[in-house]
C-alpha positions as CSV (number, residue, x, y, z in Angstrom):
1,M,44.6,-122.1,118.1
2,N,46.5,-123.9,115.2
3,M,48.8,-126.8,115.9
4,N,52.4,-126.6,114.4
5,S,53.6,-129.5,112.1
6,A,55.4,-131.3,114.9
7,Q,52.3,-131.3,117.2
8,W,50.1,-132.5,114.3
9,I,52.4,-135.4,113.4
10,F,52.7,-136.4,117.1
11,S,48.9,-136.3,117.5
12,W,48.3,-138.4,114.3
13,R,50.8,-141.0,115.5
14,I,49.0,-141.3,118.8
15,F,45.7,-141.8,116.9
16,Q,47.2,-144.4,114.7
17,T,48.9,-146.4,117.5
18,V,46.3,-146.0,120.3
19,L,43.0,-144.7,119.3
20,L,42.5,-146.3,115.9
21,P,42.8,-149.9,117.2
22,L,40.3,-149.0,119.9
23,V,37.8,-147.6,117.4
24,A,38.2,-150.8,115.3
25,L,37.7,-153.0,118.3
26,S,34.6,-151.0,119.3
27,T,33.2,-151.3,115.7
28,L,33.8,-155.0,115.8
29,F,32.0,-155.3,119.1
30,V,29.0,-153.4,117.9
31,S,28.9,-155.4,114.6
32,C,29.0,-158.6,116.6
33,N,26.1,-157.4,118.8
34,I,24.1,-156.5,115.7
35,K,24.8,-159.9,114.2
36,K,23.7,-161.6,117.4
37,E,20.5,-159.4,117.6
38,N,19.7,-160.0,114.0
39,I,18.0,-163.3,114.9
40,I,15.0,-163.1,117.2
41,N,13.8,-166.3,118.8
42,I,10.0,-166.7,118.7
43,G,8.5,-169.5,120.9
44,L,5.7,-171.7,119.9
45,A,4.2,-173.9,122.6
46,I,1.4,-176.2,121.5
47,N,0.0,-179.7,122.1
48,L,1.8,-182.1,119.8
49,S,1.6,-185.4,121.7
50,G,-1.2,-185.2,124.3
51,Y,-4.8,-186.0,123.7
52,S,-6.1,-184.5,120.5
53,G,-2.5,-183.4,119.6
54,T,-2.7,-184.1,115.8
55,P,-4.5,-180.9,114.7
56,A,-1.7,-178.9,116.4
57,E,0.7,-180.1,113.7
58,D,-1.2,-177.7,111.4
59,I,-0.5,-174.8,113.8
60,R,3.2,-175.7,113.7
61,D,3.3,-176.0,109.9
62,G,1.5,-172.7,109.4
63,A,3.9,-170.9,111.7
64,L,7.0,-172.6,110.1
65,L,5.8,-171.6,106.6
66,A,5.4,-168.0,107.7
67,I,8.8,-167.9,109.2
68,K,10.4,-169.4,106.1
69,E,8.7,-166.8,103.8
70,I,9.6,-163.9,106.1
71,N,13.3,-164.8,106.3
72,R,13.4,-165.5,102.5
73,N,12.4,-161.9,101.9
74,N,15.5,-160.7,103.7
75,S,13.6,-159.5,106.7
76,F,15.5,-157.7,109.4
77,P,15.7,-159.0,112.0
78,R,15.5,-162.7,111.0
79,L,13.1,-164.9,113.0
80,K,13.8,-168.3,114.4
81,L,10.9,-170.5,115.6
82,L,11.5,-172.6,118.7
83,V,8.8,-175.3,119.0
84,K,7.9,-176.9,122.3
85,D,5.3,-179.6,123.0
86,D,3.1,-178.7,126.0
87,R,1.6,-182.2,126.0
88,N,-1.8,-180.7,126.8
89,T,-1.1,-180.9,130.6
90,A,-0.6,-178.1,133.1
91,K,2.9,-179.4,133.9
92,G,3.8,-179.7,130.2
93,V,2.6,-176.1,129.6
94,V,4.7,-174.6,132.4
95,S,7.8,-176.7,131.4
96,A,7.5,-175.7,127.7
97,D,7.1,-172.0,128.4
98,K,9.9,-171.9,130.9
99,E,12.2,-173.4,128.4
100,L,11.3,-170.8,125.8
101,I,11.8,-168.0,128.3
102,R,15.2,-169.3,129.1
103,A,16.0,-169.4,125.4
104,G,15.4,-165.6,125.3
105,C,12.1,-165.5,123.4
106,P,10.5,-162.1,123.8
107,V,7.2,-163.6,122.5
108,I,5.6,-167.0,123.0
109,I,2.8,-168.1,120.7
110,G,0.5,-170.4,122.6
111,H,-1.5,-172.3,123.4
112,S,-3.9,-174.4,121.3
113,Y,-6.4,-174.8,124.2
114,S,-7.9,-171.9,126.3
115,Q,-7.2,-173.8,129.5
116,N,-3.5,-174.2,128.6
117,T,-3.2,-170.5,127.7
118,L,-4.8,-169.7,131.1
119,T,-2.1,-171.8,132.8
120,A,0.6,-170.2,130.7
121,Y,-0.5,-166.6,131.3
122,P,1.1,-165.9,134.7
123,V,4.3,-167.8,133.7
124,V,4.9,-165.9,130.5
125,T,3.6,-162.5,131.3
126,G,5.1,-162.7,134.8
127,A,8.5,-163.1,133.1
128,G,7.8,-159.9,131.1
129,R,7.2,-161.8,127.8
130,I,4.4,-161.5,125.3
131,L,1.9,-164.3,125.2
132,I,0.0,-164.3,121.9
133,T,-2.5,-166.8,120.5
134,A,-4.9,-167.4,117.6
135,Y,-6.8,-170.2,119.5
136,T,-7.9,-168.9,122.9
137,A,-11.5,-167.6,123.5
138,T,-11.9,-167.6,127.2
139,T,-13.2,-164.3,128.6
140,R,-11.1,-164.7,131.7
141,L,-8.3,-163.0,129.8
142,S,-10.4,-160.3,128.2
143,G,-10.1,-156.6,128.9
144,K,-6.7,-156.7,130.6
145,D,-3.9,-154.2,130.0
146,D,-1.1,-156.7,130.0
147,L,1.2,-158.6,127.7
148,F,-1.5,-160.9,126.4
149,F,-2.7,-160.7,122.8
150,R,-5.0,-162.8,120.6
151,T,-6.1,-162.7,117.0
152,S,-9.1,-165.0,117.8
153,V,-12.4,-163.6,119.0
154,D,-13.4,-164.3,122.6
155,N,-16.5,-165.9,124.0
156,R,-18.3,-162.6,124.2
157,L,-18.7,-162.7,120.4
158,N,-18.9,-166.5,120.2
159,S,-21.9,-166.6,122.6
160,K,-23.7,-163.7,120.9
161,A,-23.3,-165.5,117.5
162,L,-24.6,-168.8,118.9
163,V,-27.6,-167.1,120.5
164,E,-28.4,-165.2,117.3
165,L,-28.1,-168.5,115.3
166,L,-30.5,-170.2,117.7
167,R,-33.0,-167.3,117.3
168,T,-32.9,-167.3,113.5
169,E,-33.4,-171.1,113.5
170,G,-36.4,-170.7,115.8
171,I,-34.9,-173.0,118.5
172,K,-36.4,-172.8,122.0
173,D,-35.0,-175.9,123.6
174,V,-31.2,-176.9,123.5
175,L,-28.8,-179.2,125.1
176,M,-25.1,-178.3,125.4
177,V,-22.4,-180.9,125.6
178,L,-19.4,-179.3,127.4
179,D,-15.9,-180.8,127.1
180,L,-14.6,-180.3,130.6
181,S,-11.0,-181.0,129.6
182,N,-11.0,-177.3,128.4
183,P,-13.4,-175.6,130.9
184,S,-12.1,-172.1,130.4
185,F,-13.5,-172.4,126.9
186,S,-16.5,-174.8,127.1
187,V,-17.9,-173.8,130.5
188,D,-17.2,-170.1,129.9
189,L,-19.0,-170.2,126.5
190,G,-21.9,-172.4,127.9
191,E,-22.6,-169.9,130.7
192,R,-22.7,-167.0,128.3
193,V,-25.0,-168.8,125.9
194,K,-27.3,-169.7,128.8
195,M,-27.4,-166.0,130.0
196,G,-28.2,-164.7,126.5
197,F,-30.7,-167.4,125.4
198,G,-34.3,-167.1,126.3
199,G,-35.3,-170.7,125.9
200,H,-34.7,-173.9,127.8
201,V,-31.1,-175.0,128.3
202,A,-29.8,-178.4,129.5
203,Q,-26.2,-179.4,129.9
204,V,-24.1,-182.6,129.8
205,G,-20.4,-182.7,130.6
206,I,-17.7,-185.0,129.2
207,N,-14.0,-185.0,129.7
208,T,-12.0,-186.2,126.7
209,K,-8.8,-186.5,128.8
210,E,-10.5,-189.3,130.7
211,D,-12.7,-192.2,129.7
212,V,-15.9,-190.9,128.0
213,H,-18.9,-193.0,128.7
214,C,-20.6,-192.2,125.4
215,D,-23.6,-194.5,126.0
216,I,-24.6,-192.6,129.2
217,V,-24.2,-189.3,127.4
218,I,-26.2,-190.4,124.4
219,K,-29.0,-191.7,126.7
220,K,-29.2,-188.3,128.5
221,I,-29.4,-186.4,125.2
222,L,-32.1,-188.7,123.8
223,E,-34.1,-188.5,127.0
224,A,-34.0,-184.7,126.9
225,D,-34.9,-184.8,123.2
226,P,-33.9,-181.1,122.5
227,Q,-34.5,-179.3,119.3
228,A,-30.8,-178.7,118.9
229,V,-27.6,-180.1,120.4
230,I,-24.7,-177.6,120.8
231,L,-21.4,-179.5,120.8
232,I,-18.8,-177.4,122.6
233,T,-16.3,-180.2,122.1
234,E,-13.1,-180.9,120.1
235,V,-13.1,-182.4,116.6
236,K,-13.0,-186.1,117.3
237,S,-15.6,-186.2,120.1
238,T,-17.9,-183.9,118.1
239,A,-17.8,-186.4,115.1
240,I,-18.3,-189.4,117.4
241,L,-21.2,-187.9,119.2
242,C,-22.9,-187.0,116.0
243,Q,-22.4,-190.5,114.7
244,K,-23.8,-192.2,117.8
245,L,-26.8,-189.8,118.0
246,R,-27.8,-190.2,114.4
247,G,-27.4,-194.0,114.8
248,K,-29.8,-193.9,117.7
249,G,-32.4,-192.0,115.6
250,Y,-31.9,-188.4,116.8
251,R,-33.0,-186.0,114.0
252,G,-32.5,-182.6,115.7
253,I,-30.1,-179.9,114.7
254,F,-26.4,-180.1,115.4
255,L,-24.4,-176.9,116.2
256,A,-20.7,-176.7,117.0
257,T,-17.9,-174.2,117.6
258,I,-14.6,-173.4,115.8
259,W,-13.0,-176.0,118.1
260,A,-14.6,-178.7,115.8
261,Q,-13.8,-176.9,112.5
262,G,-11.2,-179.2,110.9
263,P,-10.8,-181.9,108.3
264,H,-11.0,-184.7,110.9
265,L,-14.6,-183.7,111.6
266,L,-15.5,-184.8,108.1
267,S,-13.5,-188.0,108.0
268,Y,-14.7,-189.2,111.5
269,G,-18.2,-187.9,111.2
270,A,-19.0,-188.8,107.6
271,D,-22.7,-188.5,106.8
272,A,-23.6,-188.0,110.5
273,V,-22.2,-184.4,110.4
274,E,-24.0,-183.5,107.2
275,G,-26.0,-180.2,107.9
276,L,-24.0,-179.4,111.1
277,K,-23.5,-175.7,111.6
278,I,-20.4,-174.2,113.1
279,V,-20.0,-170.7,114.6
280,S,-16.6,-169.5,113.6
281,F,-14.6,-166.4,112.7
282,I,-12.8,-168.4,110.0
283,K,-14.3,-169.1,106.5
284,P,-13.5,-172.4,104.8
285,R,-11.5,-170.5,102.2
286,Y,-10.8,-166.9,101.0
287,E,-10.5,-165.4,97.6
288,N,-7.8,-162.9,98.3
289,E,-4.3,-163.4,96.7
290,Y,-2.7,-163.9,100.2
291,Y,-4.9,-166.9,100.9
292,K,-4.4,-168.4,97.4
293,H,-0.7,-168.1,97.8
294,F,-0.9,-169.7,101.3
295,E,-2.9,-172.7,100.0
296,K,-0.4,-173.4,97.3
297,A,2.6,-172.9,99.6
298,M,1.1,-175.3,102.2
299,M,0.7,-178.0,99.6
300,K,4.2,-177.5,98.2
301,Q,5.9,-177.3,101.5
302,F,4.0,-179.9,103.6
303,H,1.9,-181.8,101.0
304,K,-1.3,-181.0,102.9
305,K,-4.3,-178.7,102.5
306,A,-4.7,-175.4,104.3
307,T,-6.8,-175.6,107.4
308,P,-8.3,-173.0,109.8
309,K,-5.6,-173.9,112.3
310,S,-2.7,-173.5,109.9
311,A,-4.2,-170.3,108.4
312,R,-4.5,-168.7,111.9
313,A,-0.9,-169.5,112.7
314,Y,0.4,-168.2,109.4
315,E,-1.5,-164.9,109.8
316,L,-0.4,-164.4,113.4
317,V,3.3,-164.8,112.6
318,F,3.1,-162.2,109.8
319,I,1.3,-159.8,112.2
320,L,3.9,-160.4,114.8
321,N,6.7,-159.9,112.4
322,D,5.3,-156.5,111.3
323,A,5.5,-155.2,114.9
324,I,9.0,-156.6,115.5
325,K,10.3,-154.9,112.3
326,R,8.9,-151.6,113.4
327,C,10.7,-151.9,116.7
328,G,14.1,-151.6,114.8
329,L,16.9,-151.9,117.3
330,K,14.5,-152.7,120.1
331,A,13.2,-155.8,118.2
332,N,13.9,-158.0,121.2
333,D,12.0,-155.8,123.6
334,P,8.5,-157.2,124.5
335,Y,7.2,-153.8,125.6
336,C,8.2,-152.3,122.2
337,I,6.5,-155.2,120.4
338,K,3.4,-154.6,122.5
339,R,3.3,-150.9,121.6
340,E,3.7,-151.7,117.9
341,L,1.0,-154.4,118.0
342,L,-1.4,-152.0,119.5
343,K,-0.7,-149.4,116.8
344,G,-1.0,-151.8,113.9
345,E,-4.0,-152.4,111.6
346,Y,-3.9,-155.4,109.2
347,N,-6.0,-156.6,106.3
348,F,-4.3,-159.8,105.4
349,L,-5.0,-163.5,105.0
350,L,-8.2,-163.8,107.0
351,G,-9.5,-160.2,106.8
352,R,-9.1,-157.1,108.9
353,V,-7.4,-157.3,112.3
354,Q,-7.0,-154.5,114.8
355,F,-6.2,-154.9,118.5
356,D,-8.1,-152.9,121.0
357,R,-6.1,-151.3,123.9
358,F,-6.3,-154.7,125.8
359,G,-4.9,-156.8,122.9
360,D,-8.3,-158.3,122.1
361,V,-9.9,-158.2,118.6
362,K,-13.3,-157.8,117.1
363,R,-13.8,-159.8,113.9
364,P,-16.8,-161.0,111.9
365,V,-18.4,-164.2,113.0
366,Y,-19.9,-166.6,110.5
367,C,-22.1,-169.7,110.2
368,I,-20.2,-172.5,108.4
369,K,-22.2,-175.5,107.3
370,V,-21.2,-179.0,106.4
371,K,-22.7,-179.8,103.0
372,N,-21.9,-182.7,100.7
373,G,-19.0,-183.7,102.9
374,Q,-17.4,-180.2,102.8
375,F,-17.3,-177.0,104.8
376,H,-19.2,-174.2,103.2
377,F,-19.7,-170.6,104.1
378,D,-23.4,-170.1,104.9
379,H,-23.8,-166.5,106.1
380,R,-22.3,-163.9,108.4
381,I,-23.9,-163.8,111.8
382,L,-22.2,-160.8,113.4
């Protein structure tokens, strides 16, 4: 049915005076929401002030650099990094994560210790947020269909690599030094090495959060006189133990883990760590264009060299950003981000990354050797 002219004019005036302002208000409301949702808060909870907090500054700087580059390229949505210090204590971990949850972060990157990640796990995933890390290897979080992701290999691969390295070196008698400040990494890895290794294994425990009686530890190692000492300890204590053992005349083989792979090992350990071999999924450097750019950008932005910790943070943020972008209007939804992370396959800064259905990864594991005061790629183990 056609309207006559009077009806049409009357309807148009109603639209102008009543409906048009409502449409404009609705459009404004939607645009305000889009603007608000255009910024996604990403949490980063790491140890910046507790024991062995200094290396975590590299994690923070690598993540900040990635955020800056992502936003500079007009990424939608834009990312904002909220950094909290977990102080390397259980109380600090819970406090930091709860603050980030209240800030509306759909994802929290953390933590820099396996034990701290284990403490954070029920807090973060229980609140329906993603917990993702590049630094946690404990198998206690492996094989779970949940909101936990990691770009680091777990101790299933770390232990296989250590056992294989012992086999190729012809070692039958080892002593493991376990740092009990991080038992979900050190004890977990030690137990798995012991199960897979056919030779004799002795263990000595230290706790770097407490007073370490180095003389007692050194005496036990020298009395055992193993062919090799496996140091499942952080950077500083690894270097100090090597110094003291060499000073007392020990001439066996030193092996360590990715936990000790950082520049402070070389500065603290000096000649004592020469020849030490590290089992790690991170090479000292890479020849791809992504890594070369990253090295230059770290020096320009922070006046410091790239490290394994900063590289892992930088890589993780770019992987996370890819999943967030593919969520589109659901970019703030942890469950959408989870689905997209599981779909993604990446060949970026540190090589190929693909998550299995549990959010774990399988990556190559290497032997890194200290030679002439520098880290050098020795060979691929797995």
